[in-house]
Every structure is written in structure tokens, then in C-alpha cells.
C-alpha positions in Angstrom: 16.2 -7.6 -12.2 13.2 -10.2 -13.8 10.1 -8.4 -14.7 6.9 -11.3 -14.2 4.1 -10.1 -16.9 0.2 -10.0 -16.6 -1.5 -13.5 -17.5 -4.7 -14.5 -16.8 -5.4 -18.5 -16.6 -8.1 -20.2 -16.8 -8.6 -23.4 -13.9 -10.8 -26.4 -14.4 -11.1 -27.6 -11.2 -12.6 -30.5 -11.5 -13.0 -32.9 -14.2 -17.0 -34.1 -15.6 -19.3 -31.2 -14.9 -19.1 -28.4 -17.2 -21.4 -25.3 -15.6 -20.3 -23.5 -12.9 -21.7 -24.6 -9.8 -23.4 -27.4 -11.0 -25.5 -29.7 -8.6 -26.0 -32.7 -10.7 -25.4 -35.8 -10.1 -21.9 -36.9 -12.2 -21.4 -39.3 -14.6 -20.2 -43.1 -11.9 -21.0 -40.9 -8.4 -23.2 -44.1 -7.8 -25.6 -41.3 -5.4 -22.0 -40.8 -3.6 -21.5 -36.8 -2.3 -18.5 -36.2 -4.7 -18.9 -32.4 -4.2 -19.7 -28.6 -6.5 -17.8 -28.6 -9.4 -17.4 -24.6 -11.6 -14.4 -22.7 -13.3 -11.9 -21.2 -11.3 -9.5 -18.1 -12.6 -6.3 -17.5 -11.1 -5.3 -14.3 -10.2 -2.7 -12.1 -11.8 0.3 -12.6 -11.6 1.6 -8.8 -10.3 4.0 -7.6 -12.4 7.5 -6.7 -10.9 6.4 -8.4 -7.5 8.1 -12.1 -5.8 5.8 -14.3 -4.3 7.1 -15.2 -0.4 5.8 -18.5 0.6 3.2 -19.0 3.8 5.9 -19.2 6.5 7.3 -19.0 10.2 10.0 -17.5 11.6 10.4 -16.5 15.2 10.5 -12.5 15.0 11.9 -9.6 17.1 15.2 -9.6 19.0 16.3 -12.5 20.3 18.9 -10.8 22.5 18.4 -7.9 24.6 22.1 -5.3 24.2 22.4 -3.1 26.5 24.4 -0.4 24.4 21.2 -0.2 21.9 18.2 0.4 25.4 17.1 -2.6 23.0 15.2 -5.8 24.9 14.4 -9.2 23.9 11.0 -9.1 22.2 11.5 -12.0 20.0 7.9 -14.6 19.5 6.7 -17.0 17.3 4.5 -16.1 13.9 2.4 -17.5 11.1 2.7 -16.3 8.0 0.7 -16.7 4.8 1.8 -16.1 1.6 1.1 -12.9 0.1 2.8 -11.5 -3.2 5.6 -9.0 -2.8 7.7 -5.5 -4.7 10.1 -6.9 -5.6 11.7 -3.0 -5.0 10.9 0.4 -3.1 8.2 1.7 -5.2 9.6 4.4 -7.4 10.1 8.1 -7.9 8.7 7.2 -11.8 6.0 4.6 -10.8 4.2 7.3 -8.5 4.3 10.0 -11.2 1.8 7.9 -12.8 -0.6 7.4 -10.0 0.2 11.5 -9.9 -0.4 11.7 -13.9 -3.4 10.0 -13.4 -5.0 11.5 -10.4 -4.0 14.7 -12.5 -5.9 13.6 -15.9 -8.9 12.5 -14.2 -9.9 16.0 -12.5 -9.4 17.3 -16.3 -11.4 14.6 -17.3 -14.0 15.4 -15.0 -13.5 19.6 -15.4 -14.3 18.8 -19.5 -17.5 16.9 -19.1 -18.2 20.4 -16.4 -20.9 22.2 -18.7 -18.8 25.6 -17.2 -16.5 24.7 -19.0 -17.9 23.8 -22.3 -20.0 20.3 -20.3 -18.5 18.1 -22.5 -19.7 14.6 -22.6 -17.8 11.6 -24.1 -15.3 12.1 -21.6 -17.4 11.1 -18.8 -20.4 7.6 -19.6 -23.4 7.9 -18.5 -25.2 6.0 -20.4 -24.7 1.9 -21.8 -24.9 1.3 -25.6 -28.6 0.8 -25.2 -28.8 4.2 -23.7 -30.0 3.2 -20.2 -28.5 4.8 -17.3 -25.7 3.6 -15.3 -22.7 4.1 -12.8 -21.5 8.3 -14.2 -18.0 7.1 -15.0 -14.8 8.4 -16.9 -13.9 7.7 -20.8 -10.1 7.3 -20.8 -10.8 6.1 -24.5 -11.5 10.0 -25.5 -7.8 11.8 -24.8 -7.3 14.7 -23.6 -6.8 17.9 -26.1 -3.3 18.9 -25.0 -2.0 19.8 -28.1 -5.5 21.4 -29.7 -8.3 22.2 -27.6 -11.0 25.2 -27.5 -11.3 28.1 -25.7 -13.3 25.8 -23.0 -11.8 23.0 -22.9 -8.2 25.1 -23.0 -9.8 26.3 -19.8 -10.2 23.3 -18.1 -6.9 22.4 -18.4 -5.8 25.4 -16.9 -7.2 25.9 -13.9 -5.2 22.4 -12.9 -2.0 24.9 -13.5 -0.9 27.7 -11.7 2.2 30.5 -12.3 5.2 30.5 -10.0 4.7 33.6 -8.4 8.8 33.7 -8.1 9.5 32.1 -12.0 7.0 33.1 -13.8 6.7 29.7 -15.2 3.9 27.4 -15.7 3.4 24.5 -13.3 1.3 21.4 -11.8 -1.3 22.8 -9.1 -0.3 20.4 -6.3 -2.9 21.0 -3.7 -5.1 20.2 -6.1 -4.3 16.8 -6.7 -6.7 14.6 -4.7 -8.1 11.2 -4.7 -11.7 10.0 -3.5 -11.3 6.1 -2.3 -13.9 4.3 -0.1 -12.9 1.5 1.9 -15.6 -1.1 3.3 -13.8 -2.5 6.7 -14.8 -6.0 6.2 -12.6 -7.2 9.7 -15.7 -4.2 11.2 -18.5 -5.9 9.3 -17.7 -9.0 10.4 -17.2 -9.9 13.7 -20.4 -10.8 15.4 -21.6 -7.9 17.4 -22.1 -6.5 14.3 -24.2 -8.9 12.9 -27.2 -6.5 11.7 -30.0 -9.9 13.2 -29.4 -9.2 17.3 -30.2 -12.5 17.6 -26.9 -14.0 15.8 -24.8 -12.0 17.9 -24.9 -13.7 21.3 -25.1 -17.2 21.0 -25.6 -18.0 24.2 -29.1 -18.8 24.3 -29.3 -18.1 28.5 -28.8 -14.4 27.6 -30.9 -11.6 26.3 -31.3 -11.2 23.2 -29.9 -7.6 22.1 -32.0 -5.1 22.3 -29.8 -1.6 21.0 -27.6 -2.2 17.9 -24.0 -1.6 18.5 -22.6 2.3 18.3 -19.9 1.9 15.2 -17.9 4.8 13.4 -16.9 5.5 10.4 -14.4 8.0 8.1 -15.9 9.6 5.8 -14.4 12.7 4.3 -15.5 16.2 1.3 -14.1 19.1 -0.3 -15.7 22.5 1.5 -15.7 25.5 0.1 -12.4 26.6 0.3 -11.4 24.2 -1.3 -9.5 21.5 1.5 -9.4 18.6 2.7 -12.3 18.3 5.7 -12.5 14.7 7.3 -14.4 14.0 10.1 -14.7 10.4 11.9 -18.9 9.5 12.0 -20.1 7.6 15.7 -23.4 6.2 15.8 -25.8 3.5 16.1 -25.8 0.4 13.6 -27.7 1.2 10.5 -27.0 -1.4 8.1 -23.0 -2.0 5.5 -22.8 1.2 4.1 -22.3 2.0 8.3 -18.6 0.5 7.9 -17.8 2.0 3.8 -15.1 4.8 5.1 -14.5 7.5 3.1 -10.8 9.2 2.1 -9.4 12.2 0.2 -5.9 12.4 0.1 -3.9 14.5 -1.4 -1.3 12.8 -3.3 2.0 14.7 -4.6 5.0 14.0 -2.3 6.3 16.6 0.5 8.9 17.6 -2.2 10.7 19.8 0.4 11.1 17.1 3.5 14.5 17.5 2.1 15.1 20.7 3.4 12.7 20.2 6.5 14.8 17.1 7.8 18.1 18.2 7.9 19.1 22.1 9.6 21.6 24.0 8.0 22.8 22.0 5.1 22.2 22.7 1.5 19.1 20.3 -0.2 17.6 22.4 -2.0 18.5 20.5 -5.6 16.5 17.3 -3.9 13.9 20.1 -3.3 13.1 20.9 -7.1 14.7 17.9 -9.4 14.0 14.3 -6.7 10.3 13.8 -6.7 10.7 15.5 -11.2 13.0 15.1 -13.1 13.6 11.6 -15.2 17.2 10.2 -13.4 15.6 10.3 -10.4 12.8 7.6 -11.7 14.1 4.7 -10.9 14.9 5.7 -7.1 12.5 5.4 -4.6 9.2 8.3 -3.9 10.4 9.2 -0.6 7.8 12.4 1.5 5.0 9.9 0.8 3.5 9.8 3.8 0.8 6.4 5.5 -1.6 7.7 3.8 -1.0 8.8 0.7 0.7 5.0 0.3 -2.7 3.4 1.5 -4.5 5.5 -1.0 -0.9 4.6 -4.2 -2.4 1.0 -3.0 -6.0 2.0 -3.9 -5.4 3.0 -7.5 -3.4 1.0 -8.1 -6.0 -2.3 -6.8 -8.5 -0.1 -8.8 -6.4 0.1 -11.9 -5.7 -3.5 -12.6 -9.4 -3.8 -11.9 -10.2 -1.4 -14.9 -7.6 -2.7 -17.2 -8.6 -6.8 -16.7 -13.0 -5.9 -16.3 -14.5 -5.5 -12.5 -15.6 -8.9 -12.5 -11.5 -10.0 -12.3 -11.7 -11.6 -8.2 -8.1 -9.8 -7.1 -6.6 -9.9 -3.7 -6.3 -5.5 -3.3 -3.1 -4.3 -3.3 -1.7 -2.8 0.1 0.7 -1.8 2.5 2.9 -5.4 4.3 1.7 -6.3 8.1 4.6 -5.7 10.6 5.0 -9.5 10.6 4.9 -9.1 6.6 7.1 -7.5 5.9 9.6 -8.1 8.1 9.0 -11.9 7.6 10.0 -11.7 3.8 12.9 -9.2 4.9 14.9 -11.6 6.6 13.9 -14.6 4.1 12.2 -16.7 6.6 16.1 -17.0 8.9 14.7 -16.9 12.4 18.7 -16.5 12.4 19.2 -13.4 10.3 19.0 -9.9 11.9 19.9 -9.1 8.4 18.8 -10.1 4.9 21.5 -11.3 4.6 23.5 -14.2 6.7 26.1 -12.6 9.6 26.3 -9.8 11.6 28.2 -7.0 8.9 26.3 -5.1 6.8 29.6 -5.7 4.2 30.9 -8.5 2.3 34.2 -10.5 3.7 35.6 -9.7 0.3 39.1 -7.8 0.2 36.7 -5.1 -2.3 34.4 -4.4 1.2 31.8 -4.0 -1.1 28.4 -3.2 1.0 24.8 -5.4 1.5 22.7 -2.0 1.8 23.0 1.5 1.7 23.2 3.1 4.9 25.7 6.2 6.7 28.3 3.2 7.0 30.4 6.1 9.2 30.6 9.3 10.6 29.8 12.2 8.9 31.1 9.6 6.0 27.5 7.9 3.6 29.8 7.9 1.0 31.3 4.9 2.2 28.5 2.3 0.7 29.1 3.9 -3.4 26.2 6.4 -2.4 25.2 9.9 -0.5 21.7 10.5 -0.2 19.1 7.0 -2.0 20.4 4.7 -4.1 18.7 3.2 -7.6 16.2 1.2 -6.2 18.4 -2.7 -7.2 22.0 -1.4 -6.6 22.4 -3.8 -4.4 21.8 -7.5 -3.8 18.3 -9.3 -3.3 17.9 -11.7 -0.5 17.1 -15.3 -0.3 13.8 -14.3 -1.4 14.1 -12.5 -4.3 13.9 -9.2 -3.0 15.7 -6.0 -3.5 16.9 -3.2 -0.1 14.9 -4.8 2.5 17.5 -3.3 4.9 18.3 1.1 3.6 17.8 3.0 0.9 14.6 4.1 2.4 12.4 2.7 5.5 9.2 1.3 4.0 6.0 1.5 5.9 3.8 -0.7 6.7 0.1 -1.3 7.8 0.2 -2.2 12.2 0.0 0.8 13.6 2.1 1.4 16.7 2.0 0.7 20.9 4.6 -0.3 23.0 2.9 -3.6 23.3 2.3 -4.3 20.3 4.5 -8.2 20.6 2.1 -8.8 23.5 -1.0 -7.8 21.6 -1.3 -9.5 18.3 -1.7 -12.9 17.5 0.8 -15.4 16.0 -1.8 -16.6 13.3 -0.5 -14.2 10.5 0.0 -11.1 13.3 -1.4 -7.0 12.5 -2.7 -4.3 15.0 -5.1 -1.9 12.9 -5.6 0.7 15.1 -7.3 4.2 12.3 -7.3 7.7 14.7 -9.8 9.9 14.3 -9.3 13.5 13.2 -9.3 14.0 17.5 -7.7 11.4 18.9 -4.2 11.5 20.5 -1.8 12.8 18.5 0.3 9.7 20.1 -2.3 7.3 19.4 -1.6 8.3 15.1 2.3 6.3 14.7 2.7 3.7 12.3 5.5 1.3 12.1 8.1 1.6 10.0 10.5 -0.9 9.1 14.4 -1.9 7.4 16.2 1.6 8.3 17.9 4.3 5.5 20.5 5.7 2.9 21.0 8.0 6.8 21.1 5.3 9.0 24.2 3.8 10.7 24.7 -0.6 10.3 21.8 -1.4 13.4 19.4 0.3 12.5 18.8 -1.5 9.4 18.3 -4.2 10.8 15.7 -7.0 10.1 14.6 -7.5 13.4 14.1 -3.7 15.3 10.8 -1.5 14.6 10.6 1.7 14.2 7.8 3.7 14.1 6.4 7.6 12.9 3.1 9.2 12.6 0.9 8.6 9.8 0.3 12.4 8.1 4.7 12.7 8.5 6.8 12.9 4.9 10.0 12.1 5.3 12.4 12.1 2.7 14.1 8.2 4.2 10.8 7.0 3.9 9.0 5.0 1.3 7.3 2.1 0.6 6.7 -1.0 -0.6 2.9 -2.8 -2.0 1.8 -6.2 -1.6 -1.4 -8.7 -2.5 -2.3 -11.8 -0.4 -2.2 -15.1 -3.3 -5.6 -16.6 -3.5 -4.9 -20.3 -2.4 -2.0 -22.7 -4.7 0.6 -21.4 -2.4 3.3 -24.0 -2.7 3.7 -25.1 1.5 4.9 -23.8 4.8 8.7 -22.0 5.1 10.0 -22.5 8.1 13.3 -22.4 8.5 14.2 -21.3 12.2 
């Protein structure tokens, strides 16, 4: 698999003007409007991602199938260009997130006066001594081997002793990640403008006198150490009302291997699948939709921190259902799978398979695998994306409702519903795509929709990230 190195390159968008945003008349303009020039920065080329150019496709199944109770649900749509992970997010990459959360909590505690209050672990002043927004000092190493008594207490507070084995182990219940998301979509809606005179353009209508009612998500840790999530509903007061706060426990549910399969000996996967280095290049599973979103947010913040926070990049996120299907089918409306034809194996004498799935009743190994496979084991599709069918099903950002195909736009289709804690459970369903190692060939089709509850953690569901490309797309890739 090819790897793409992160880089930043300067791009001069126009010549003849030296300073960014200069409005002076350029040489030889003759008093004509020539436009504002400036220096722009291209976004970093994401490591391990493939660029999917903008294009259009006929989404969904185009033929009904009574044997599978499948109705034709074809509809045309177009999507803009985006980067997509060439493989599913692996255990190794997700472990980097888990360890970052662990180390951030330890640094917070090392700076806490209750554990000695070492101010070197948290920066609260600039070089001139002026107060700044406090942030952790990642240049200060954690004293894993030579900690003093207070530092040792801070480190050990994140570990526990297994009551059965007596071994020291990381306490996953403490690995909580807090992040904030500004809901731009709701904030920019005309009905939510802070200036009431700009909410209605029809001058025959009176200016609204009441502020609209908004809802926002917030979360906190209570005295018992539990995550409490609340949805606040109130009249609009300002931009802050569109800032949502989430706290997510990030450790995968390793027990999913037992809970997903009754009367099966899957205990070795519980102990080893996420923790053992031998599985580092396998897709992470046991991760909920909420955890996948938390990973994407952390990945964005991690990149910004390394590049400098003034660099503008599009955030990492889960793909929309339309983006996922367009990418999986390589922009080909006639494709039901990421490959041409209706069979999941090649037509040569060896009968090599295109994907990791369940080829026969009770026979998981005919394709060479038993459970998940190392990412990139099978050939990529024409866009250079691996495992878009089988291996693990993948979360999308799109909420599920039976009428989702009818209510979404044909331009960058997306349906989002952030269910409140009090909402009925059926409103907390999210669309998954691609099928998995446990599914038969029909269910790994790229044009079929499945769903799962956003808080569920399954041994057959993982994810990959995307990032919108900023401009510069090559052009239309309509291939139907």
C-alpha cells in the first residue's frame, strides 16, 4: 500500500501583489478591477489517504430482489472531492488515540496540586509571563521509570489491580475524552441568526420578536466519576448555544466477541484482539459511533497541534453514506460491489476471493480468513481503497430513518439527527455500510444500506475517516 507523506506547500494565487489582501491597483491594470490576490496554503496531504475526486453516481439498488425483500431504491446524487483512509482504522492507530488520552490524564494529574503540582506539565503563561489558555506540555516527558512519590501516585491512579490475576492493568473506565464541536449547519441557518431583521427577507412579514428555541448537547463528570450527558433546550442567546460538548469513554468493548456470539469460544479475542501487537494491523472493532467520532475529532486536533493551530485544515470525520457508497463503487453506477460483476471471487482457476466475508454456511475460512483480516489483504478497488466490502462494516455519519433516501438532497446528500438522551432509542440509529467478515456475499454489496444503534459496539463494525478537500479537485468523475 502506498503511503502519502504529510506536507504543506505555499501556493501563490496571483502574481504582482506582495502582501496578502492588498487592495492597491496593480501595475498595468488601467483602473480596471483585477481582484484581490494573496498567499494561500494548500491543505496537508493526509497520510495514508486516497483522494476521491468529485463526481456523480446512481446510489442504491437499481433492481428489486424479492428473495431478499429488497426494493429498488435508485437515485442520482453528486458529491464533492474528499480524502478517504485507504484502509479501515486499525487497532494500532486507535491504540495511539487511547494512549494519548491516557497520557493526557496523567499529565493533568501530575500538574494537580493533589499529586505534587508540577507546573512543568501544564503551560499557563507565555514566554513573557502573560496568562494564556492553559494547555498540557507534551514536551515534558512522563517519568515512567524515575518518578518521585507524588508522581508515582499520579501515574498509578490510572491503573488497577486485576482482582483475579493480581496483575497491574490500565483502568479503561477512566479513559474519557472531552471535546467540543461547533454546529455550523445550525448556526448559519437563517432562522437562527442573532439579528432578527435578517431571519425573514419578506418585508411584508413582521420582524420576529422572540428568539428561536435551540438545543445543544453538553456533558460532565459527576461526583461518582460517571459521564452525564444532557441536551439543553432554551431560547437562542448567542453563538455559544451552537457549541456542543461531549465526553466519551474511548476504550473499545473487547467483550463484544463473546456478547455477539452465543455459545462460542471467543475468549482469546477478548484478551488479545485489541491488546496484542500481532493484531495491530487489523481493523479496530468494538467501537461505537460516538467513539469513532471522538477519534476523528482527536485526529484533527492532533494534526493541528503538530502543524500549528493557525493552519486551516478541514476536519477528519466519518464519511456520509453517499460519500462512502460513491467511493466503494469507484464512481461506477453499474457496480454492486467494489469490483465489476456480481461474484465475490475472481474467475481464475484458483478462485481467489475479492473480500473477507462468509463464503458458505459455517465455512468462514474458504476465503483464507476466520474473523477479520489484516487490512489491505485483498486488492483495492479502482479508487485505491481497500476492504470496502467485507472485513468490517463501517460507520457513516448519516442517521437512519426508513425515508432517508427521499428526504436527502441530491447534492452532497446527508441526513443528521443528534438524538437527545431522552429520545426514543429508534432515533439513535446510524447507517453502516460494506458488510463484514461474518456476512454472506449478498450483504457485502456496496449499494445496500444497514444500520446499528450509535452506542452499540460490535465485533464486526469498524470505521474509516474522510476529510473534505479544499478546492483543487480535478473535476467531474461522473461514470454512470
